[in-house]
C-alpha positions in Angstrom: 85.6 11.2 78.0 82.4 12.9 76.2 79.4 11.1 75.2 79.4 9.6 72.1 77.4 11.2 69.1 75.1 8.5 67.8 74.5 8.7 63.8 72.0 7.4 61.8 74.0 5.1 59.0 73.8 6.3 55.5 72.1 4.5 53.1 70.3 4.1 49.7 67.3 5.7 51.4 68.3 8.6 53.9 71.5 9.8 52.1 71.5 13.4 51.1 72.3 13.8 47.4 71.8 17.6 46.8 73.6 20.1 48.6 75.1 17.3 50.6 76.9 19.8 52.7 73.5 20.5 54.3 72.9 16.8 55.3 72.9 15.9 59.0 72.9 12.5 60.4 73.2 12.7 63.9 70.5 11.3 66.2 69.9 14.6 68.3 69.8 17.2 65.3 67.3 14.8 63.4 65.3 14.0 66.8 65.3 18.0 67.7 64.0 19.0 64.3 61.0 16.5 64.7 60.2 17.0 68.2 59.8 20.6 67.6 57.5 20.6 64.7 54.1 21.0 65.7 52.8 19.0 62.6 54.5 15.8 61.0 53.5 14.6 57.5 53.1 10.9 57.5 53.3 9.2 54.4 52.2 5.6 53.5 50.8 3.6 50.7 47.1 2.2 50.8 46.0 -0.9 48.8 42.9 0.9 48.0 44.3 4.0 46.5 46.6 4.4 43.4 48.5 7.2 45.1 50.5 7.5 48.2 48.6 8.9 51.1 50.1 11.7 53.2 48.4 12.6 56.6 49.3 15.7 58.8 49.4 14.2 62.4 50.6 15.0 65.8 53.6 13.1 67.1 56.5 12.9 69.3 59.9 10.9 69.9 60.2 9.0 73.0 61.2 5.8 74.5 58.7 3.8 76.6 61.5 1.1 77.7 63.8 3.9 78.8 61.9 7.0 79.7 65.2 8.8 80.8 66.7 8.7 77.1 67.6 11.9 75.5 67.3 13.0 72.1 70.7 11.5 71.0 69.5 8.2 72.0 67.6 5.9 69.8 64.0 6.6 70.1 60.5 5.6 68.6 57.9 7.7 67.0 54.4 7.8 68.6 51.6 9.1 66.6 48.1 10.1 67.8 45.0 9.2 65.9 41.4 7.8 65.9 41.0 4.5 66.4 39.0 3.6 63.4 41.2 6.0 60.8 42.6 4.3 57.6 46.1 4.6 58.9 45.2 2.7 62.1 43.3 0.1 60.3 46.5 -0.5 57.8 48.7 -0.7 60.8 46.4 -3.2 62.7 46.6 -5.6 59.9 50.5 -5.2 59.2 52.3 -8.3 57.9 53.8 -10.7 60.5 57.8 -11.9 59.8 57.4 -15.5 61.8 56.9 -14.2 65.3 58.0 -10.6 64.8 55.6 -7.5 63.7 57.2 -6.2 61.1 54.6 -3.1 60.9 53.5 -0.8 57.9 56.2 1.0 56.0 55.8 4.9 56.4 57.9 8.2 56.0 57.6 11.0 58.5 58.5 14.5 57.2 59.2 17.6 59.6 60.2 20.8 58.3 60.5 24.4 59.7 61.1 27.7 57.9 63.5 30.1 59.6 64.0 32.8 57.0 63.4 34.2 53.5 66.6 34.8 52.0 66.4 37.6 49.2 69.2 38.2 46.5 69.8 40.2 43.5 68.6 37.3 41.4 65.6 35.5 41.9 67.1 32.5 41.0 69.3 32.9 44.0 66.5 33.4 46.5 66.4 30.7 49.3 65.0 29.5 52.6 66.6 29.1 55.6 65.1 25.8 57.1 65.4 22.7 58.9 63.7 19.6 57.6 64.0 16.0 58.8 62.8 12.5 57.0 62.2 9.5 59.1 61.7 5.9 57.5 60.2 3.0 59.3 57.8 0.5 60.5 54.6 1.6 62.2 52.4 -0.6 64.6 49.5 0.1 67.1 50.3 0.1 70.6 48.5 -2.9 72.6 49.2 -2.1 76.1 47.4 0.6 78.1 50.5 1.4 79.7 52.3 2.2 76.8 49.5 4.0 75.2 49.0 6.4 78.7 53.0 7.2 78.1 52.8 8.0 74.5 49.5 10.3 75.4 51.3 11.8 77.8 54.4 12.6 76.0 52.2 13.6 72.9 50.1 16.1 75.3 53.2 17.5 76.9 54.7 18.4 73.5 51.6 20.5 72.5 52.0 22.7 75.6 54.7 21.7 78.3 53.3 20.0 81.5 49.7 20.3 80.0 49.0 16.5 81.1 49.1 16.7 84.7 47.0 20.2 84.6 44.2 18.6 83.0 41.6 15.7 84.1 43.5 12.3 84.7 43.0 9.6 84.0 41.3 9.3 80.8 37.8 7.9 80.4 37.6 4.4 79.4 35.6 5.9 76.2 38.5 8.1 75.8 41.1 5.4 75.5 38.9 3.2 73.4 38.5 5.8 70.7 41.9 6.7 70.6 44.7 4.8 68.9 48.5 5.1 69.0 51.0 4.4 66.4 54.4 3.6 67.5 57.2 4.0 64.8 60.5 1.8 64.6 62.9 3.8 63.0 65.6 2.1 60.4 66.8 5.4 59.0 66.7 9.0 59.2 68.3 12.1 57.9 67.9 15.8 58.3 68.9 18.9 56.1 69.7 22.6 57.5 70.0 25.8 55.3 71.3 28.8 57.3 72.6 32.1 56.5 72.7 35.2 54.7 72.4 36.2 50.8 75.0 35.0 48.4 75.0 36.2 44.5 76.8 35.5 41.3 80.0 37.6 41.1 78.4 39.5 37.9 75.5 40.6 39.6 77.4 41.7 42.8 79.8 43.8 40.5 76.8 45.6 38.8 76.5 48.7 40.9 73.2 49.5 39.3 71.7 46.4 40.2 73.2 46.5 43.7 72.0 50.1 44.5 68.6 49.4 43.5 67.7 46.1 45.0 67.1 45.4 48.7 69.0 41.9 49.7 68.7 40.3 53.1 67.2 37.8 55.1 63.5 38.1 56.6 63.4 36.2 59.7 60.3 33.8 60.0 59.0 32.2 63.1 55.7 31.1 64.4 54.5 33.0 67.4 51.6 32.1 70.1 49.2 34.8 70.7 47.8 36.0 74.2 45.7 33.3 75.7 42.0 33.6 75.0 39.7 32.3 77.7 36.8 29.7 76.7 32.9 30.5 77.1 33.0 28.9 80.4 36.5 29.5 81.7 36.6 30.6 85.3 40.5 29.9 86.2 43.4 32.3 85.7 45.9 31.5 83.1 47.9 29.3 84.8 51.9 29.3 84.8 52.6 26.4 82.9 50.7 28.1 80.1 51.7 31.6 80.2 55.7 30.5 80.7 55.0 28.2 77.8 53.9 31.1 75.4 56.7 33.3 76.8 59.5 30.9 76.3 58.4 29.4 73.0 58.0 32.6 71.4 61.3 33.7 72.5 63.1 30.5 71.6 61.5 30.6 68.1 62.6 34.2 67.4 66.0 33.7 68.7 66.4 30.6 66.5 65.0 32.2 63.5 67.6 35.4 64.1 70.6 33.0 64.6 69.6 30.9 61.5 70.1 34.3 59.4 73.9 34.5 61.0 74.5 31.3 59.8 74.0 28.9 62.7 72.9 25.4 61.6 71.5 24.2 65.2 68.7 22.0 65.1 66.6 24.0 67.7 
């Protein structure tokens, strides 16, 4: 029997309402979109501000209690930040329900653009994209063991295997100045759009318009350039860096090209 594909239950918060056909709720897809996004946008309410606050942050999904868990399993989101930042202070003072710390309500957005879809009419232009939203409660990580787990997880999400190729363990001052937010996810969903051009029948039957207007997809993907040594560097570019650049660029390009062909995979 195959592995059961876990889904986030649809509710009033996470259900896709526009273009429902693009909605995806399985954990693996949602988590893949988040874990391949270099910047996550975290939204929360601050008592001192009249408007919601949105912060760009670095984060990664994982499970401290079950390190072998994969993307299709229930996971928590770990976010890296400075110890005295506003979001960390608010999370520190989260409300408590009885004996259980509920945490600070947050929304987390992850987005990728895979292509620009150019059609006969500007009204029909589109993006090929992958996006995910997480809804949950954030608390600060207390134990050094879990904090180190999260720091390694996040560091290796930036460049594969980077943690063990740098000075370890972190200094006491580094541990004290860095805080980790742990978001317990209560709801989530994703939205994926992929494919080539579609136009109104009347426009497609207009030969003059069709013959004078270029239509198609411009693939979009972020690339990592050749390594540039730092001013005091004396080491050669290590394999884990060189392989990361090559593999990541190839994966992103192929993903963009597959999206232009209509493939709706998360990564």
